[in-house]
Biopython code that builds the backbone (N, CA, C, O; Angstrom):
import numpy as np
from Bio.PDB.StructureBuilder import StructureBuilder

atoms = [
    (1, "MET", "N", (148.867, 225.195, 66.082)),
    (1, "MET", "CA", (148.560, 225.597, 67.475)),
    (1, "MET", "C", (147.564, 224.676, 68.085)),
    (1, "MET", "O", (146.576, 224.299, 67.454)),
    (2, "ASP", "N", (147.798, 224.337, 69.228)),
    (2, "ASP", "CA", (146.868, 223.498, 70.000)),
    (2, "ASP", "C", (145.583, 224.358, 70.315)),
    (2, "ASP", "O", (145.666, 225.465, 70.846)),
    (3, "PRO", "N", (144.404, 223.780, 69.956)),
    (3, "PRO", "CA", (143.106, 224.612, 70.080)),
    (3, "PRO", "C", (142.920, 225.058, 71.498)),
    (3, "PRO", "O", (142.346, 226.122, 71.731)),
    (4, "ARG", "N", (143.375, 224.299, 72.445)),
    (4, "ARG", "CA", (143.293, 224.780, 73.960)),
    (4, "ARG", "C", (144.080, 226.064, 74.159)),
    (4, "ARG", "O", (143.679, 227.025, 74.814)),
    (5, "ALA", "N", (145.223, 225.980, 73.537)),
    (5, "ALA", "CA", (146.168, 227.178, 73.772)),
    (5, "ALA", "C", (145.530, 228.380, 73.024)),
    (5, "ALA", "O", (145.651, 229.499, 73.523)),
    (6, "ALA", "N", (144.886, 228.222, 71.908)),
    (6, "ALA", "CA", (144.220, 229.316, 71.262)),
    (6, "ALA", "C", (143.179, 229.825, 72.142)),
    (6, "ALA", "O", (143.061, 231.044, 72.269)),
    (7, "CYS", "N", (142.411, 229.024, 72.763)),
    (7, "CYS", "CA", (141.291, 229.364, 73.718)),
    (7, "CYS", "C", (141.866, 230.162, 74.852)),
    (7, "CYS", "O", (141.326, 231.207, 75.214)),
    (8, "GLU", "N", (142.925, 229.700, 75.405)),
    (8, "GLU", "CA", (143.545, 230.362, 76.468)),
    (8, "GLU", "C", (144.078, 231.734, 76.155)),
    (8, "GLU", "O", (144.093, 232.651, 76.976)),
    (9, "TRP", "N", (144.506, 231.817, 74.941)),
    (9, "TRP", "CA", (145.061, 233.147, 74.403)),
    (9, "TRP", "C", (143.887, 234.138, 74.249)),
    (9, "TRP", "O", (144.031, 235.323, 74.550)),
    (10, "LEU", "N", (142.721, 233.641, 73.776)),
    (10, "LEU", "CA", (141.560, 234.574, 73.545)),
    (10, "LEU", "C", (140.728, 234.844, 74.804)),
    (10, "LEU", "O", (140.011, 235.843, 74.860)),
    (11, "LEU", "N", (140.811, 233.979, 75.802)),
    (11, "LEU", "CA", (140.011, 234.144, 76.912)),
    (11, "LEU", "C", (140.994, 234.146, 78.296)),
    (11, "LEU", "O", (142.084, 233.584, 78.403)),
    (12, "LYS", "N", (140.350, 234.869, 79.223)),
    (12, "LYS", "CA", (141.057, 234.779, 80.515)),
    (12, "LYS", "C", (139.955, 234.886, 81.679)),
    (12, "LYS", "O", (138.897, 235.487, 81.491)),
    (13, "PRO", "N", (140.233, 234.346, 82.730)),
    (13, "PRO", "CA", (139.216, 234.329, 83.865)),
    (13, "PRO", "C", (139.084, 235.636, 84.430)),
    (13, "PRO", "O", (140.070, 236.330, 84.677)),
    (14, "ASP", "N", (137.827, 236.028, 84.661)),
    (14, "ASP", "CA", (137.459, 237.217, 85.344)),
    (14, "ASP", "C", (137.281, 236.833, 86.798)),
    (14, "ASP", "O", (136.299, 236.175, 87.141)),
    (15, "ARG", "N", (138.205, 237.228, 87.661)),
    (15, "ARG", "CA", (138.199, 236.808, 89.087)),
    (15, "ARG", "C", (136.984, 237.321, 89.835)),
    (15, "ARG", "O", (136.610, 236.759, 90.865)),
    (16, "SER", "N", (136.343, 238.410, 89.321)),
    (16, "SER", "CA", (135.199, 239.046, 90.166)),
    (16, "SER", "C", (133.987, 238.266, 89.924)),
    (16, "SER", "O", (133.105, 238.222, 90.781)),
    (17, "THR", "N", (133.876, 237.583, 88.693)),
    (17, "THR", "CA", (132.575, 236.875, 88.337)),
    (17, "THR", "C", (132.806, 235.322, 88.263)),
    (17, "THR", "O", (131.864, 234.531, 88.312)),
    (18, "GLY", "N", (134.177, 234.918, 88.138)),
    (18, "GLY", "CA", (134.416, 233.580, 87.918)),
    (18, "GLY", "C", (134.132, 233.041, 86.569)),
    (18, "GLY", "O", (134.170, 231.829, 86.354)),
    (19, "ARG", "N", (133.836, 233.943, 85.625)),
    (19, "ARG", "CA", (133.573, 233.592, 84.131)),
    (19, "ARG", "C", (134.781, 233.952, 83.408)),
    (19, "ARG", "O", (135.709, 234.614, 83.872)),
    (20, "TRP", "N", (134.699, 233.457, 82.214)),
    (20, "TRP", "CA", (135.817, 233.755, 81.196)),
    (20, "TRP", "C", (135.434, 235.014, 80.459)),
    (20, "TRP", "O", (134.254, 235.229, 80.184)),
    (21, "LYS", "N", (136.418, 235.870, 80.125)),
    (21, "LYS", "CA", (136.187, 237.016, 79.204)),
    (21, "LYS", "C", (137.280, 237.157, 78.225)),
    (21, "LYS", "O", (138.363, 236.595, 78.391)),
    (22, "THR", "N", (137.006, 237.916, 77.183)),
    (22, "THR", "CA", (138.087, 237.971, 76.125)),
    (22, "THR", "C", (139.177, 238.860, 76.667)),
    (22, "THR", "O", (139.001, 239.705, 77.544)),
    (23, "THR", "N", (140.413, 238.572, 76.016)),
    (23, "THR", "CA", (141.570, 239.290, 76.450)),
    (23, "THR", "C", (141.824, 240.644, 75.739)),
    (23, "THR", "O", (142.677, 241.449, 76.114)),
    (24, "ASP", "N", (140.981, 240.822, 74.650)),
    (24, "ASP", "CA", (141.207, 242.033, 73.947)),
    (24, "ASP", "C", (140.016, 242.993, 74.373)),
    (24, "ASP", "O", (139.101, 242.564, 75.076)),
    (25, "SER", "N", (140.054, 244.227, 73.951)),
    (25, "SER", "CA", (139.082, 245.208, 74.293)),
    (25, "SER", "C", (137.798, 245.280, 73.272)),
    (25, "SER", "O", (137.027, 246.238, 73.252)),
    (26, "GLN", "N", (137.696, 244.256, 72.524)),
    (26, "GLN", "CA", (136.575, 244.255, 71.578)),
    (26, "GLN", "C", (135.309, 243.800, 72.325)),
    (26, "GLN", "O", (135.400, 242.883, 73.141)),
    (27, "PRO", "N", (134.166, 244.384, 72.088)),
    (27, "PRO", "CA", (133.003, 244.017, 72.762)),
    (27, "PRO", "C", (132.414, 242.700, 72.382)),
    (27, "PRO", "O", (132.582, 242.301, 71.230)),
    (28, "LEU", "N", (131.725, 241.968, 73.262)),
    (28, "LEU", "CA", (131.101, 240.752, 72.910)),
    (28, "LEU", "C", (129.809, 241.201, 72.148)),
    (28, "LEU", "O", (129.361, 242.333, 72.330)),
    (29, "PRO", "N", (129.203, 240.305, 71.287)),
    (29, "PRO", "CA", (128.025, 240.644, 70.541)),
    (29, "PRO", "C", (126.840, 240.704, 71.440)),
    (29, "PRO", "O", (126.764, 240.050, 72.480)),
    (30, "MET", "N", (125.834, 241.584, 70.965)),
    (30, "MET", "CA", (124.516, 241.496, 71.614)),
    (30, "MET", "C", (123.778, 240.348, 71.109)),
    (30, "MET", "O", (123.811, 240.082, 69.907)),
    (31, "MET", "N", (123.121, 239.655, 71.927)),
    (31, "MET", "CA", (122.345, 238.399, 71.632)),
    (31, "MET", "C", (120.875, 238.883, 71.379)),
    (31, "MET", "O", (120.255, 239.326, 72.345)),
    (32, "ILE", "N", (120.274, 238.830, 70.154)),
    (32, "ILE", "CA", (118.957, 239.021, 69.883)),
    (32, "ILE", "C", (118.314, 237.842, 69.141)),
    (32, "ILE", "O", (118.717, 237.468, 68.040)),
    (33, "ASP", "N", (117.324, 237.292, 69.781)),
    (33, "ASP", "CA", (116.659, 236.099, 69.308)),
    (33, "ASP", "C", (117.571, 235.082, 69.044)),
    (33, "ASP", "O", (117.462, 234.418, 68.012)),
    (34, "GLY", "N", (118.534, 234.861, 69.923)),
    (34, "GLY", "CA", (119.576, 233.793, 69.819)),
    (34, "GLY", "C", (120.654, 233.973, 68.771)),
    (34, "GLY", "O", (121.439, 233.066, 68.492)),
    (35, "GLN", "N", (120.673, 235.186, 68.188)),
    (35, "GLN", "CA", (121.721, 235.510, 67.157)),
    (35, "GLN", "C", (122.669, 236.552, 67.559)),
    (35, "GLN", "O", (122.275, 237.405, 68.354)),
    (36, "GLN", "N", (123.852, 236.591, 67.116)),
    (36, "GLN", "CA", (124.827, 237.566, 67.519)),
    (36, "GLN", "C", (124.639, 238.730, 66.674)),
    (36, "GLN", "O", (124.502, 238.592, 65.458)),
    (37, "HIS", "N", (124.621, 239.977, 67.290)),
    (37, "HIS", "CA", (124.524, 241.135, 66.514)),
    (37, "HIS", "C", (125.549, 242.265, 67.038)),
    (37, "HIS", "O", (125.713, 242.538, 68.227)),
    (38, "PHE", "N", (126.211, 242.878, 65.952)),
    (38, "PHE", "CA", (127.192, 243.924, 66.350)),
    (38, "PHE", "C", (126.585, 245.312, 65.767)),
    (38, "PHE", "O", (125.778, 245.337, 64.838)),
    (39, "GLU", "N", (127.047, 246.397, 66.395)),
    (39, "GLU", "CA", (126.588, 247.690, 65.974)),
    (39, "GLU", "C", (127.337, 248.280, 64.843)),
    (39, "GLU", "O", (128.564, 248.244, 64.934)),
    (40, "VAL", "N", (126.817, 248.807, 63.810)),
    (40, "VAL", "CA", (127.461, 249.393, 62.742)),
    (40, "VAL", "C", (127.925, 250.758, 63.088)),
    (40, "VAL", "O", (127.110, 251.527, 63.598)),
    (41, "ALA", "N", (129.125, 251.142, 62.873)),
    (41, "ALA", "CA", (129.631, 252.475, 63.135)),
    (41, "ALA", "C", (129.506, 253.328, 61.872)),
    (41, "ALA", "O", (129.148, 254.501, 61.978)),
    (42, "LYS", "N", (129.778, 252.806, 60.716)),
    (42, "LYS", "CA", (129.831, 253.591, 59.529)),
    (42, "LYS", "C", (129.677, 252.578, 58.193)),
    (42, "LYS", "O", (130.185, 251.456, 58.187)),
    (43, "ILE", "N", (129.019, 253.043, 57.224)),
    (43, "ILE", "CA", (129.012, 252.405, 55.970)),
    (43, "ILE", "C", (130.089, 253.121, 55.094)),
    (43, "ILE", "O", (130.036, 254.326, 54.850)),
    (44, "LEU", "N", (131.062, 252.296, 54.645)),
    (44, "LEU", "CA", (132.152, 252.830, 53.961)),
    (44, "LEU", "C", (132.082, 252.927, 52.418)),
    (44, "LEU", "O", (132.591, 253.839, 51.766)),
    (45, "ASP", "N", (131.374, 251.853, 51.896)),
    (45, "ASP", "CA", (131.196, 251.734, 50.487)),
    (45, "ASP", "C", (130.018, 250.735, 50.069)),
    (45, "ASP", "O", (129.549, 250.048, 50.977)),
    (46, "SER", "N", (129.561, 250.607, 48.937)),
    (46, "SER", "CA", (128.678, 249.613, 48.548)),
    (46, "SER", "C", (129.064, 249.012, 47.135)),
    (46, "SER", "O", (129.770, 249.652, 46.356)),
    (47, "ARG", "N", (128.611, 247.860, 46.863)),
    (47, "ARG", "CA", (128.983, 247.201, 45.559)),
    (47, "ARG", "C", (127.906, 246.155, 45.279)),
    (47, "ARG", "O", (127.120, 245.737, 46.129)),
    (48, "LEU", "N", (127.949, 245.772, 43.991)),
    (48, "LEU", "CA", (127.108, 244.611, 43.552)),
    (48, "LEU", "C", (128.112, 243.526, 43.467)),
    (48, "LEU", "O", (129.144, 243.648, 42.808)),
    (49, "HIS", "N", (127.812, 242.496, 44.118)),
    (49, "HIS", "CA", (128.690, 241.242, 44.059)),
    (49, "HIS", "C", (127.757, 239.994, 43.709)),
    (49, "HIS", "O", (126.902, 239.561, 44.482)),
    (50, "LYS", "N", (128.008, 239.517, 42.549)),
    (50, "LYS", "CA", (127.230, 238.310, 41.994)),
    (50, "LYS", "C", (125.736, 238.785, 41.993)),
    (50, "LYS", "O", (124.858, 238.007, 42.364)),
    (51, "GLY", "N", (125.447, 240.037, 41.587)),
    (51, "GLY", "CA", (124.178, 240.555, 41.425)),
    (51, "GLY", "C", (123.497, 240.882, 42.727)),
    (51, "GLY", "O", (122.303, 241.181, 42.711)),
    (52, "LYS", "N", (124.216, 240.843, 43.919)),
    (52, "LYS", "CA", (123.594, 241.117, 45.209)),
    (52, "LYS", "C", (124.337, 242.339, 45.827)),
    (52, "LYS", "O", (125.563, 242.449, 45.813)),
    (53, "LEU", "N", (123.475, 243.251, 46.373)),
    (53, "LEU", "CA", (124.069, 244.410, 47.014)),
    (53, "LEU", "C", (124.737, 244.123, 48.219)),
    (53, "LEU", "O", (124.192, 243.345, 49.002)),
    (54, "GLN", "N", (125.904, 244.658, 48.516)),
    (54, "GLN", "CA", (126.735, 244.529, 49.733)),
    (54, "GLN", "C", (127.195, 245.835, 50.178)),
    (54, "GLN", "O", (127.440, 246.715, 49.354)),
    (55, "TYR", "N", (127.338, 246.030, 51.525)),
    (55, "TYR", "CA", (127.948, 247.189, 52.055)),
    (55, "TYR", "C", (129.197, 246.885, 52.811)),
    (55, "TYR", "O", (129.244, 245.906, 53.556)),
    (56, "LEU", "N", (130.236, 247.710, 52.643)),
    (56, "LEU", "CA", (131.473, 247.676, 53.397)),
    (56, "LEU", "C", (131.171, 248.357, 54.746)),
    (56, "LEU", "O", (130.944, 249.563, 54.846)),
    (57, "ILE", "N", (131.187, 247.507, 55.753)),
    (57, "ILE", "CA", (130.763, 247.933, 57.185)),
    (57, "ILE", "C", (131.996, 248.087, 58.019)),
    (57, "ILE", "O", (132.874, 247.226, 58.076)),
    (58, "ARG", "N", (132.022, 249.311, 58.712)),
    (58, "ARG", "CA", (132.941, 249.450, 59.902)),
    (58, "ARG", "C", (132.129, 249.179, 61.134)),
    (58, "ARG", "O", (131.109, 249.844, 61.312)),
    (59, "TRP", "N", (132.481, 248.282, 61.982)),
    (59, "TRP", "CA", (131.809, 247.858, 63.207)),
    (59, "TRP", "C", (132.221, 248.782, 64.345)),
    (59, "TRP", "O", (133.393, 249.133, 64.476)),
    (60, "LYS", "N", (131.292, 249.156, 65.134)),
    (60, "LYS", "CA", (131.535, 250.062, 66.276)),
    (60, "LYS", "C", (132.386, 249.263, 67.298)),
    (60, "LYS", "O", (132.125, 248.107, 67.628)),
    (61, "HIS", "N", (133.436, 249.995, 67.769)),
    (61, "HIS", "CA", (134.388, 249.424, 68.704)),
    (61, "HIS", "C", (135.331, 248.385, 68.210)),
    (61, "HIS", "O", (135.978, 247.683, 68.987)),
    (62, "PHE", "N", (135.412, 248.281, 66.840)),
    (62, "PHE", "CA", (136.248, 247.317, 66.323)),
    (62, "PHE", "C", (137.293, 248.006, 65.494)),
    (62, "PHE", "O", (137.003, 249.097, 65.003)),
    (63, "PRO", "N", (138.545, 247.451, 65.275)),
    (63, "PRO", "CA", (139.511, 248.100, 64.590)),
    (63, "PRO", "C", (139.235, 247.992, 63.063)),
    (63, "PRO", "O", (138.398, 247.195, 62.642)),
    (64, "VAL", "N", (139.971, 248.829, 62.215)),
    (64, "VAL", "CA", (139.784, 248.837, 60.766)),
    (64, "VAL", "C", (139.860, 247.484, 60.094)),
    (64, "VAL", "O", (139.115, 247.172, 59.165)),
    (65, "ASP", "N", (140.767, 246.714, 60.589)),
    (65, "ASP", "CA", (140.986, 245.357, 59.973)),
    (65, "ASP", "C", (139.776, 244.416, 60.202)),
    (65, "ASP", "O", (139.840, 243.263, 59.776)),
    (66, "HIS", "N", (138.740, 244.834, 60.821)),
    (66, "HIS", "CA", (137.507, 244.061, 60.949)),
    (66, "HIS", "C", (136.393, 244.522, 60.012)),
    (66, "HIS", "O", (135.288, 243.983, 60.048)),
    (67, "ASP", "N", (136.693, 245.555, 59.142)),
    (67, "ASP", "CA", (135.758, 245.957, 58.180)),
    (67, "ASP", "C", (135.485, 244.834, 57.270)),
    (67, "ASP", "O", (136.380, 244.062, 56.926)),
    (68, "GLU", "N", (134.260, 244.727, 56.871)),
    (68, "GLU", "CA", (133.894, 243.565, 55.987)),
    (68, "GLU", "C", (132.683, 243.862, 55.137)),
    (68, "GLU", "O", (131.890, 244.722, 55.518)),
    (69, "TRP", "N", (132.489, 243.199, 53.999)),
    (69, "TRP", "CA", (131.475, 243.288, 53.046)),
    (69, "TRP", "C", (130.393, 242.492, 53.644)),
    (69, "TRP", "O", (130.612, 241.368, 54.095)),
    (70, "VAL", "N", (129.110, 243.102, 53.663)),
    (70, "VAL", "CA", (128.005, 242.404, 54.270)),
    (70, "VAL", "C", (126.871, 242.579, 53.417)),
    (70, "VAL", "O", (126.643, 243.699, 52.959)),
    (71, "SER", "N", (126.003, 241.439, 53.101)),
    (71, "SER", "CA", (124.779, 241.530, 52.331)),
    (71, "SER", "C", (123.893, 242.524, 52.889)),
    (71, "SER", "O", (123.823, 242.711, 54.103)),
    (72, "VAL", "N", (123.152, 243.227, 51.966)),
    (72, "VAL", "CA", (122.192, 244.240, 52.425)),
    (72, "VAL", "C", (121.153, 243.610, 53.371)),
    (72, "VAL", "O", (120.643, 244.262, 54.283)),
    (73, "ALA", "N", (120.877, 242.418, 53.143)),
    (73, "ALA", "CA", (119.829, 241.682, 53.985)),
    (73, "ALA", "C", (120.305, 241.568, 55.412)),
    (73, "ALA", "O", (119.485, 241.294, 56.288)),
    (74, "ASN", "N", (121.554, 241.756, 55.698)),
    (74, "ASN", "CA", (122.118, 241.497, 57.044)),
    (74, "ASN", "C", (122.553, 242.877, 57.700)),
    (74, "ASN", "O", (123.203, 242.900, 58.745)),
    (75, "VAL", "N", (122.176, 243.974, 57.058)),
    (75, "VAL", "CA", (122.495, 245.345, 57.528)),
    (75, "VAL", "C", (121.265, 245.968, 57.989)),
    (75, "VAL", "O", (120.357, 246.271, 57.215)),
    (76, "ASN", "N", (121.225, 246.186, 59.405)),
    (76, "ASN", "CA", (119.990, 246.805, 59.939)),
    (76, "ASN", "C", (120.383, 248.086, 60.488)),
    (76, "ASN", "O", (120.439, 248.233, 61.709)),
    (77, "ALA", "N", (120.687, 249.116, 59.606)),
    (77, "ALA", "CA", (121.124, 250.408, 59.906)),
    (77, "ALA", "C", (120.492, 251.480, 58.913)),
    (77, "ALA", "O", (121.253, 252.145, 58.210)),
    (78, "PRO", "N", (119.243, 251.642, 58.851)),
    (78, "PRO", "CA", (118.625, 252.381, 57.858)),
    (78, "PRO", "C", (119.129, 253.800, 57.719)),
    (78, "PRO", "O", (119.361, 254.312, 56.624)),
    (79, "ASP", "N", (119.293, 254.431, 58.919)),
    (79, "ASP", "CA", (119.791, 255.825, 59.036)),
    (79, "ASP", "C", (121.222, 255.942, 58.295)),
    (79, "ASP", "O", (121.477, 256.827, 57.478)),
    (80, "LEU", "N", (122.011, 255.052, 58.644)),
    (80, "LEU", "CA", (123.480, 255.017, 58.138)),
    (80, "LEU", "C", (123.413, 254.756, 56.543)),
    (80, "LEU", "O", (124.110, 255.377, 55.742)),
    (81, "VAL", "N", (122.525, 253.801, 56.206)),
    (81, "VAL", "CA", (122.316, 253.525, 54.711)),
    (81, "VAL", "C", (121.860, 254.851, 53.981)),
    (81, "VAL", "O", (122.418, 255.268, 52.966)),
    (82, "ALA", "N", (120.865, 255.429, 54.553)),
    (82, "ALA", "CA", (120.394, 256.724, 53.942)),
    (82, "ALA", "C", (121.401, 257.849, 53.779)),
    (82, "ALA", "O", (121.485, 258.523, 52.752)),
    (83, "ARG", "N", (122.173, 258.013, 54.875)),
    (83, "ARG", "CA", (123.277, 258.946, 54.968)),
    (83, "ARG", "C", (124.371, 258.647, 53.896)),
    (83, "ARG", "O", (124.844, 259.546, 53.200)),
    (84, "PHE", "N", (124.759, 257.316, 53.795)),
    (84, "PHE", "CA", (125.698, 256.932, 52.916)),
    (84, "PHE", "C", (125.286, 257.285, 51.453)),
    (84, "PHE", "O", (126.060, 257.861, 50.687)),
    (85, "HIS", "N", (124.040, 256.913, 51.114)),
    (85, "HIS", "CA", (123.546, 257.222, 49.625)),
    (85, "HIS", "C", (123.212, 258.553, 49.476)),
    (85, "HIS", "O", (123.135, 258.927, 48.305)),
    (86, "ALA", "N", (122.960, 259.490, 50.459)),
    (86, "ALA", "CA", (122.843, 260.918, 50.299)),
    (86, "ALA", "C", (124.224, 261.498, 49.918)),
    (86, "ALA", "O", (124.334, 262.391, 49.079)),
    (87, "GLN", "N", (125.299, 260.937, 50.589)),
    (87, "GLN", "CA", (126.606, 261.484, 50.286)),
    (87, "GLN", "C", (127.200, 260.881, 49.098)),
    (87, "GLN", "O", (128.023, 261.546, 48.469)),
    (88, "TYR", "N", (126.876, 259.665, 48.698)),
    (88, "TYR", "CA", (127.390, 259.005, 47.457)),
    (88, "TYR", "C", (126.250, 258.488, 46.604)),
    (88, "TYR", "O", (126.061, 257.272, 46.561)),
    (89, "PRO", "N", (125.477, 259.318, 45.921)),
    (89, "PRO", "CA", (124.309, 258.944, 45.235)),
    (89, "PRO", "C", (124.571, 257.999, 44.035)),
    (89, "PRO", "O", (123.641, 257.321, 43.599)),
    (90, "ASP", "N", (125.755, 257.936, 43.513)),
    (90, "ASP", "CA", (126.071, 257.195, 42.308)),
    (90, "ASP", "C", (126.558, 255.826, 42.752)),
    (90, "ASP", "O", (126.821, 255.013, 41.866)),
    (91, "LYS", "N", (126.713, 255.466, 44.088)),
    (91, "LYS", "CA", (127.128, 254.145, 44.468)),
    (91, "LYS", "C", (125.944, 253.139, 44.343)),
    (91, "LYS", "O", (124.798, 253.585, 44.390)),
    (92, "PRO", "N", (126.151, 251.878, 44.194)),
    (92, "PRO", "CA", (125.093, 250.848, 44.027)),
    (92, "PRO", "C", (124.175, 251.009, 45.222)),
    (92, "PRO", "O", (124.630, 251.311, 46.325)),
    (93, "SER", "N", (122.869, 250.807, 45.002)),
    (93, "SER", "CA", (121.822, 250.863, 46.036)),
    (93, "SER", "C", (120.807, 249.776, 45.721)),
    (93, "SER", "O", (120.863, 249.055, 44.725)),
    (94, "LEU", "N", (119.870, 249.725, 46.668)),
    (94, "LEU", "CA", (118.779, 248.687, 46.309)),
    (94, "LEU", "C", (118.038, 248.986, 44.967)),
    (94, "LEU", "O", (117.574, 248.064, 44.296)),
    (95, "SER", "N", (117.943, 250.206, 44.616)),
    (95, "SER", "CA", (117.244, 250.538, 43.359)),
    (95, "SER", "C", (118.067, 250.027, 42.162)),
    (95, "SER", "O", (117.521, 249.773, 41.088)),
    (96, "ALA", "N", (119.483, 249.869, 42.379)),
    (96, "ALA", "CA", (120.202, 249.266, 41.243)),
    (96, "ALA", "C", (120.042, 247.817, 41.101)),
    (96, "ALA", "O", (120.337, 247.266, 40.040)),
    (97, "VAL", "N", (119.564, 247.130, 42.168)),
    (97, "VAL", "CA", (119.401, 245.644, 42.195)),
    (97, "VAL", "C", (118.145, 245.309, 41.516)),
    (97, "VAL", "O", (118.112, 244.353, 40.741)),
    (98, "THR", "N", (117.021, 246.087, 41.770)),
    (98, "THR", "CA", (115.602, 245.762, 41.288)),
    (98, "THR", "C", (115.405, 246.268, 39.978)),
    (98, "THR", "O", (114.324, 246.109, 39.411)),
]
sb = StructureBuilder()
sb.init_structure("model")
sb.init_model(0)
sb.init_chain("A")
sb.init_seg("    ")
for serial, (resi, resn, name, xyz) in enumerate(atoms, 1):
    if name == "N":
        sb.init_residue(resn, " ", resi, " ")
    sb.init_atom(name, np.array(xyz, "f"), 0.0, 1.0, " ", f" {name:<3s}", serial, name[0])
structure = sb.get_structure()
């Protein structure tokens, strides 16, 4: 596929602002300190992958097919992490890594 065609499929002009916007209903990321950030809706699972803790994340306002494994270092949702481990105390946690 021609890259320009892919861009046209993903973006469309917003006539009210004159800017481009996405064609789907997924939110654009928040920009914090020049980096993209998305809100965590739920933590679904945890695992040790190559000795590193990861969480299976469901992103807020995104469909299930966007769930992904994320390193604990990149998860800034302490309340959701605590809730997950309270519900599943036998799942891998930071205490399992150290």
